[in-house]
N, C-alpha and C positions, 0 to 999 in steps of 0.2 A: 669694476671700480673698487669693490670691497673684497677682492680676491683673498682667499685663505684667512678670512676673519674668524672662521669656525673650523672645527675638525671634521665636519660633515661633508659628504660628497656634494651636497647642494649648498651653494654660496649665495649670499645676498648681492644685489646689484642695483644701481641706479641707471636706468636706460638713458636718461638725459640729465645733465646738470650744466647750465650755461647762462651767460648774460649776453644781452644783445644791445648794440648801440647803432643809431641811425644818423647818417651824415648827409644833409642835403648838398647836392653838387649841381651847379649850373650847367645846362646843356644836356642833362640826362632827364629821363622821364620819372625816375623814382629815387635817385641818389644812391648812397652806398650803405649797406647793412653789414655790420661786423659782429660775428658771433664767436665767443670765446668760452671754452669748456669742453664738455663731452656732448656730442650731438649725433643724431642719426643722419646717415648719408641718404640723400634722395637719388638713388642709383638704380636704374632698371625699372621694370613694370611693377615689381613687388617692393613693398617697404617693410621695415621692421615693425611699424605700427600697423596691426591688422585692420584697423578702421579705414586704411587707405587702399586696401587690396580688393580685388574681385573675389578671390577665394581665401578660405582660411589656410589651406595648404599652400606651400611655396613651390616655385619652379626650381629646376636644377640651376638655372642662371642665378637665382637669388642665393642658393646655398653655396655655390662653388665659383661664381663669376663676378660677385659684387661684394664690396665692403658693407658691413652692417652699420658701423658707427666709427667715428674718429674722435680723438682728443687733441685739441689744439685750437686753431683759429681759422675761421672761414669768412671770406669777404664775398658779398654778392653785390655786383654793380648792375642796377636796373638802367641799362644804357638807352634802350629804345623800346617802343611798344611791343616788338616781337623779339627782343634780344636781351637776355640777362647773361652776365659773365660771372663765373664762379672760380675762386682760387683759394686753396687751403693748404696749410702746413699742419700735419698731425704726427702723432707719435708712431704711427704705423697701422697696418691693417688690423682693425678690431682690437687695438691696443688701448688700454686706459692710461695707467701711470708708468708702469715699468715696461720698457721695450727690451726685446731679446737681443737686439744688436745696437741699441743706443743711437739709432740713426733716424732722422725724420723722413716723412714721405710727403708727396704732393698729391693733392686731389683737386680736380677742377674741370672746367669745360664751359659749355654754353647751353642755353635753353630759352624757351619762350613760347608764345602762342599768337595766333592771328586768326582772321576770319571770324571775329567775334567770339574767340575761344573754342571754335569747333576743331581747330587743328593746333596741336601742341607738340613740342619736341624737346629732347634733352640728349646731348652728347657729352659724356663724362668719362674721365679716366682717373685711375689711382696708380701712382708710380712710386716705388720705393723698395729697399731691401727688406725682406720679411723672414729670413732664415736665421736661427740662433748663431750669434758670433760672426755673422757674415754681412758686412756692409758694402760689399763690392757688387754682388749680383742682385739685379732688380727684378721685381715681379710687376707685371703690367696687367691691369684689369681695365677693360674699355667696354663701354656699352652705349648703344643708341636706341632710344625709345621714341616711337611715333604714335600719337593718339589722334584718331580722326572720328568726329561725330557728324556723320552726314545728315542725321535727323536727330530730333530730341530724344528718341527712344533707342536708337542703335549706336553702339560704340565699337570701334576697332582699335586694338592696341597691338603694335608690333614691337618686339624686343629683340635686338641683335646684340650678340655678346662675343668678346674675344679676350682670352687671358694667355699670358706667356710668363714662364719662369726661367730666368737666365741660367741659374746654377745647374738645372737639370735639362735645359733646352726642351722644356715641355710646354705644350700648348693645348688649349681647349677652346671650343667655339660652338655656337649654336644659335637657334632662333626659337622664340616662343610667340604664339599668336593667340590673342584673346578676342572673342566676340561676345558682346552682351546686348540684351534687348530688354528694355523695361516694359513688362506686361501691364503694370499699373503703378500706382504710387508706392506700393509696399512689396512688390514681387518682381524680380529680375531673373531672366534665364541667361545662363552664361556657359561658355565652353572655352577650354584652353587646350591647345596642342603644342607640343614642344619636341624638338630634337636637339640634343647637346652631345658633342663628341669630345671625350677625353682622350686625345690622340695618343698620349704616352702613358696612360694609366697613373698619372701623378696626382690629379686633383680629386678624384673619386676612387681612392685606393681600395675601399672596402667592397667594391663590386668587381666581378670578374670581367664583365663586358666593357668595351671601350665606347659603345653606343648606348644612348639612353633616350628613350622616347616615351611619352605618356600623353594621355588625354584626360582632362578633368571636366566634369559636368557639374553644373550647379543651378 
C-alpha cells in the first residue's frame, strides 16, 4: 500500500485498511456485510494472519496458489445457517493501488459450517488478468478447504488447490492435509503433509523440480 515510499529494499505496508457496513436482509440468517478497502483474503487453509494458522510456516498452496489480499470491495451474504456467499471486485492479485494492467479481478465463492461447527467448508476462486500490459489472458486460482472436528481434541483440515494461467497455458495443483490433536489447554501436536505440482514450471520458477512435497511437524 505504501510501495516505494523510501529508497530502501524494505518498504512499509498496511496489511489491512478497510471499512465495514452491515445491512439486515429479510429471509437471510445474517444479512449482508460489505467491506471496502484493503483486506486479507480468507483463501485456503493458511491465512496471512499467522494467528489463524496451524504452523508458522506456510504451505506451497498458500505461497503459489492463493491470493494474500485484495483492494476493492467484498460482499458477504449470510444466506443460511450453513451457507455464506462471497463476491468481490478487486484491483488484482495482491495489488494495492496501482495495477500492472489496469483491469479488475473477481474473487468469490461460498462457505459455511454445520453439525454445531464441527464441519466447515470454503470453496473460493480468484479470476482476472495478472500480467503487465495484458488484460486479455486470465489467471485462475481456485481452492476448496474442508475442516472436520470429529472430537473436541482432534481436527482434520484438507486443502485442495488448482491454478491456471491462460497466457502461458500453465497449471499447478495439489493437496495439503493437516491433523492436529490438543494434548491439553496449552499444547497441541500437529502434522502437515503436502504435494503440489507446478506442471509447467511457471509458478515456482526458482526451483528445478516440478514436484514439491513436504511434511511439517509441530
